N, C-alpha and C positions, 0 to 999 in steps of 0.2 A: 213889480213889472210883470204884466201878464203877457204870455207868449202864445200866439196862435200858430200852429203848424199845419200848413196846407199840404194835403196828400191827395194826388189825383190818380185815378185808375180807370180802366175801361174793359180790359180783357178778362174773360172768365178763366182762361188758362193761367192768369197771374194772381188768382185770388189768394192762394196760400201765401204767396210772397207779399201781397198786399197786407194780409193779416199779420205777418211777422213784423212788417214796418209799422203798422198801426199800433200793435201791442207794445212795441218798443217805445213809441212816442208816448203812450199812456203810462209807461212804467219808468219815466224819467225821475232822476233824483230831485229835480226842481219841481215844486208843488203846483205852481199856477200855470198850467199848460192846457190849452184848448186844442183839440184835434178837429180840423175842418176837412172833411172828405168830399171831394167832388168826383162823381162818376160821370164819365164823358159819354153820355148818350146810350148806355147799355142797361136797359131796365132790369134784366136778369141779374146783373152784378149788383145793381142798387138794391134789389130785394134782399140779396144775401147780406149786404152791408147793413141794411136796416134791421134785419133779424138779429145780427150779431152785436150791433152798436147803437141801435136806435133808442134804447132805454137809458143811455148814459147822459148825464147832465154836462159832461165835459167834452161832448162830441157834437159837432154840427154836420148835418148831412144834406147833400144837394145832388140832384141828377139833372144834367143838361138834357134839353129836349132832343138834341141831336149831337152827333160827334162834331166838336168844334176845334179840337186840337189841344195840346198841352198848355200852351201859353195863355190862351183865352180861358181855359179851365182854371189855371192858376190865378188869373185876374179875378175870376168869379170868387174863388176861395178867399182872396185878399179882401174883397168887398164884404163877404159874409162874416169874416172874422171879427172878433171883438177885442183882440189883444193890443197892447202897446207896440208889440213887435210881431211881424208876420214872417215866419220862416218857411222854407220850402224843402220838400224831400220827395223822392220818387218811390213808386211801389216796388222797385227792384233794389231798394237800399234799406239799410238798417242802422239807426243811430246808436252810438254808444250811450250807456245809461246817463252819463253826465253831460251829454251834448248840449242840451238847452241851458243847463247851469253855467257852462263855460261861455256860451254866447252872451248870456245875460251879464256875466261878470265883465266882459269886454265893453258892453254898452255902458255899464255903470262906471267902470274905472276910467275909460278913455273917452267917454261922451261922444260916441260914434252914431252915425245914421245908418250904417250898414255893416254887418259882421258876417263872416263865413268861416268855415273850417276845412279840414283836410278830408279828402276821399281816399279810402283804402280799398284794396281789391279782395273780394272773395272769389277766387278763381274756380268756378263751379266745375269746369272740365279740365282744370290744370292750366298753368301759365304757359303760353307758347315759348319755347326755348329761345327762339330767334328775336323775341320782342325786347328791345332795350328799355330800361326803366325810364329813359328820357322821353319815350313816346307812350307812356302809360295814359296820357291824356286822350289818346285815341279811343280808349275804352272807359272814359269817365273816371279815371283814377289820377290823383295828384302825382305829377311826374317828378322825377329827380331834377333838382335845380329850380323848382318852382319859386321858392322863397327861402330866404335865410332866416328862419325863425319867425316869431310873431311880429306883425307890423302891417303897414298899409300896402295893399296890392290893388291892381285895377279891378279884378273880380275873382271870385272863386267859382266852383262848379254850381250849376243850377240845382243840384240835389243837396247842397250844403251852403245855402246863402240865406240871409235874412235882412230885413229892412225895418226901420221904424214905420209903423203902419201909416201914419199921417204922411210921411214922405212918399211911400209907395203909392198911395191914392192920389196925392197931389200931382205926381208925375204921370199918372194914368196907367201905372203898372207896366207890364211887358208889352212891347210892340209885337202884335200878333203876326205881322208880316215878316218878322225876322226870326227864323227858327222853324224847323220842321220841313217835311218834304212837300214841295209844290210842283206837281208834274214830275219832270225828270230832275228837278233841282232839289238838293238836300241841304238846306241852309242850317247853320249851326250857330249857337251862341246868343240866344235871346237874353240871357243874364248879362252877357258882356255889354250889349247895347244899353240896357237899363243902368248898369253900373257906371257907364260913361256919362249918362245923363245926370246921375246922382253926383258924380264928381264935378260936372260943369255947374250944377245948380248950387251945391253945398260946399264945394271945395274940398271934398273928402272922397278918397277911394274906399274900398271895402277893407275893413280891419280883419286881418287873417289870424286865426287862432288855431295853430296846427294840432293842439291837444283836443280840440272839438271835432271828433272823428265821426264820420259816417262811412259804413262799409257798403261798397257797391258790388252787387252780384254780377260777375262777368260770365254770362252764359256762353255755351259752346259756339254758337253762331258768331259771336263777337271776336272769336279768336282765330278765325280763318284768315289766311293771308289776303285774299281778294276783298273780303269785307273791310279789313284794315286799310287796304290801299284805297278803296272807294271813300272811306271815311277821311283819309288824309287829303284826297283830291278836293272834296267838298269843303274841307276846312280852309284850304287855300282860296277857294271861291268865296267863302264867307268873309275872309279877311278883306278881299277886294270890295265886297258889298258894304262892309262897315266903313271903309275909307271913302266910298262914294256917297253913301247915304247918311252917315252919322257924323255930325260935327264933333271934332275932338277925338275921334277914334283912330288916332295915328298908330304907327307900328312900332312904338318904342319897346313894348314888351316883347314883340316878335323878334326885333333886331337883337335885343339882349339875349333871347333864347338861342338864336342862331349863333351868336358869339360864344355862348356857353358850349354849344355843340362843337364848334370849331376848336375852342381852346382847351376844353376839358374832356368831353365825351369821346370824340374821335381819337385823341391820343391815348386815352385810357383803354379803348377797345383795341387799338393797335397793339398796345402793350400786352393786353390779355391774349391776343392772338399769337404774339411772338412767344410768350411764356407757355401757354397751354397748347397751342397748335391743334385746336379742336374745331370740329365743324360748328359747334355752338358759338364759339367766339367769332368765327368767320361770319356766321349768319347774322349776329347782332351788329357787327361792323357794317355789313352790307345793307342791313335794314335801315340804318341811320341815313344812308345815302338814298335808298329807294323811297322811303317815306318822305324825306325832305324834298326829293324831286317831285313826288306826287303833289305835295302841297304847292310847290312852285308852278306845276302845270295847271292846277286848279285856279291859281291866281291869274295866270296868263289867259286861261280860257275865259274867265270873267271879264278881264280887261278887253279882250277881243270882242266879246259879246256886247259889252257896253259901248265900245268905240265904233264897231262896224255894222251893228244891226240897228237900222233906223227905228226910233221909238222904243227900243228895248231897254230894260233895266235889269240889273243883276238879280233882282228878286222876282223876275217874271211878271207877276200881276201887280206889282207895286207901282203907283204913279206918284 
């Protein structure tokens, strides 16, 4: 089974991070790996990539004529790939050496059409003391309570997800209207929408392999309280978007997550606060309510915009 790993990049400031990701992909324990690099419209970055990787037979290079965004770049990478499986990773992430090997093992053992793994955090500027592990998803890290071991889930993160290439192409790849910033709207979760379509078409969710790890670099700007609050708000908006525009994108996973917060996370944080009586414990407890409230506000904002603005859609320019 040949695996093509699509890695998109565009910013010169991220080049060293890109190289760490690319080198980690090329140094996997699994032999038959193809790296597909898509540079999103930045010619200076593409020249550096070509200088460093252009002479390798296991690397495919492409530069978009202009900046088209992450999801469209990933779709281009999927089309250029030659593997039986196409996997996706970002330029701020680093896969474990056995990442591809473990993904392939799941495809072969469980006969799946989509497989993903766990995101861990590399906290470049340190982890915020107030951030509860249940909300690590805000920074692209698999959160506490995500799944109880290996098994089927709706989706994993976009930087650690893979599909059989024929399935990916047959479904048209990622919907470029779902995900990314469009004006003042910051939609999230292009991988969620595609995974829902996979489940509808093939009757399977994504097979989750927690041992297949990708480390996500959490830069300092992502650890600020207001950035996290904004992220939570638009996550709520995105949930409304999925419910309105994506058939089968119900809120079962979200309802289960809220139930876990209520039954496990909040009591545990209250117990920590009683025992430790520390500002850190109080901050984590408060953050659960604040971030949950921000998600709810984003959902309500989307609902109002959909309901009361004539001709409007949650995605802005989507018709």
